C-alpha positions as CSV (number, residue, x, y, z in Angstrom):
1,X,0.0,0.0,0.0
2,X,3.0,2.3,0.8
3,X,4.1,2.2,-2.9
4,X,0.7,3.0,-4.1
5,X,0.5,6.1,-1.8
6,X,3.9,7.3,-3.0
7,X,2.9,6.8,-6.6
8,X,-0.3,8.8,-6.0
9,X,1.7,11.5,-4.3
10,X,4.1,11.7,-7.3
11,X,1.3,11.9,-9.6
12,X,-0.4,14.7,-7.7
13,X,3.0,16.6,-7.5
14,X,3.4,16.2,-11.3
15,X,-0.2,17.5,-11.8
16,X,0.5,20.5,-9.6
17,X,3.6,21.3,-11.6
18,X,1.8,21.0,-14.8
19,X,-1.1,23.2,-13.5
20,X,1.3,25.9,-12.5
21,X,2.8,25.9,-16.0
22,X,-0.6,26.1,-17.6
23,X,-1.5,29.0,-15.3
24,X,1.5,30.9,-16.3
25,X,0.9,30.2,-20.0
26,X,-2.8,31.4,-19.8
27,X,-1.5,35.0,-19.4
28,X,-0.2,34.7,-23.0
29,X,-3.4,33.3,-24.5
30,X,-6.1,35.6,-25.6
31,X,-9.8,35.5,-26.6
32,X,-11.7,38.4,-28.3
33,X,-15.4,39.0,-28.3
34,X,-17.6,41.6,-30.1
35,X,-20.8,43.4,-29.5
36,X,-22.9,45.7,-31.6
37,X,-22.2,43.8,-34.7
38,X,-18.5,44.2,-34.2
39,X,-18.5,47.9,-33.4
40,X,-17.0,47.1,-30.0
41,X,-14.3,44.4,-29.5
42,X,-12.9,43.3,-26.1
43,X,-9.9,41.1,-25.7
44,X,-9.0,39.2,-22.5
45,X,-6.2,37.0,-21.6
46,X,-6.4,33.4,-20.0
47,X,-6.0,35.1,-16.6
48,X,-9.4,36.7,-17.1
49,X,-7.9,40.2,-17.4
50,X,-9.2,42.7,-20.0
51,X,-6.2,43.6,-22.1
52,X,-7.8,45.9,-24.8
53,X,-11.1,47.4,-25.8
54,X,-11.5,48.7,-29.5
55,X,-14.4,51.0,-30.4
56,X,-15.2,51.7,-34.0
57,X,-15.1,55.5,-34.4
58,X,-18.4,55.6,-36.1
59,X,-20.2,54.7,-32.9
60,X,-18.7,57.5,-30.9
61,X,-21.6,59.9,-30.5
62,X,-22.1,61.9,-27.4
63,X,-25.9,61.7,-27.7
64,X,-25.7,57.8,-27.7
65,X,-23.3,57.5,-24.7
66,X,-25.4,55.0,-22.8
67,X,-25.7,52.8,-25.9
68,X,-21.9,52.8,-26.3
69,X,-21.4,52.0,-22.6
70,X,-23.8,49.1,-22.8
71,X,-22.0,47.7,-25.9
72,X,-18.7,47.9,-24.1
73,X,-20.1,46.2,-21.0
74,X,-21.5,43.4,-23.3
75,X,-18.2,42.9,-25.2
76,X,-16.2,42.9,-22.0
77,X,-18.5,40.3,-20.3
78,X,-18.4,38.0,-23.4
79,X,-14.6,38.2,-23.4
80,X,-14.4,37.4,-19.7
81,X,-16.7,34.4,-20.2
82,X,-14.6,33.2,-23.1
83,X,-11.5,33.7,-21.0
84,X,-12.9,31.6,-18.2
85,X,-13.9,28.9,-20.6
86,X,-10.3,28.8,-22.1
87,X,-8.8,28.7,-18.6
88,X,-11.2,25.8,-17.7
89,X,-10.4,23.9,-20.9
90,X,-6.6,24.3,-20.4
91,X,-6.8,23.1,-16.8
92,X,-9.0,20.2,-17.8
93,X,-6.3,18.9,-19.9
94,X,-3.9,18.7,-16.9
95,X,-6.5,17.3,-14.4
96,X,-8.0,14.9,-16.8
97,X,-9.0,11.8,-14.8
98,X,-7.8,13.2,-11.6
99,X,-10.7,15.5,-10.6
100,X,-14.3,14.4,-11.3
101,X,-16.2,16.6,-13.7
102,X,-18.3,19.3,-11.9
103,X,-16.1,19.3,-8.7
104,X,-15.1,22.8,-8.2
105,X,-11.8,23.1,-6.4
106,X,-10.3,26.6,-6.0
107,X,-7.3,27.0,-8.2
108,X,-8.1,24.1,-10.4
């Protein structure tokens, strides 16, 4: 039984090292989402940080400020959702078979 526990411990340590590597790489991966038919574009990295927002100059109109703000929020929320999905998919590659699906463990 002792050999089995040591083997399991080594496997967990390997998984932790791989997860740290994936987490550091997620900062270099990006996802972009659009709102308003592409008039607003938000880009996030795999760490769920917004790294850019692009606004088509044609939609900048002081009379429609609230609409523009709503479109920015929509694009940012979509980008953050996609970033979360990207992070989840990348981590799932590492934890495959180790953590049951749907089990939410902080940091995994």
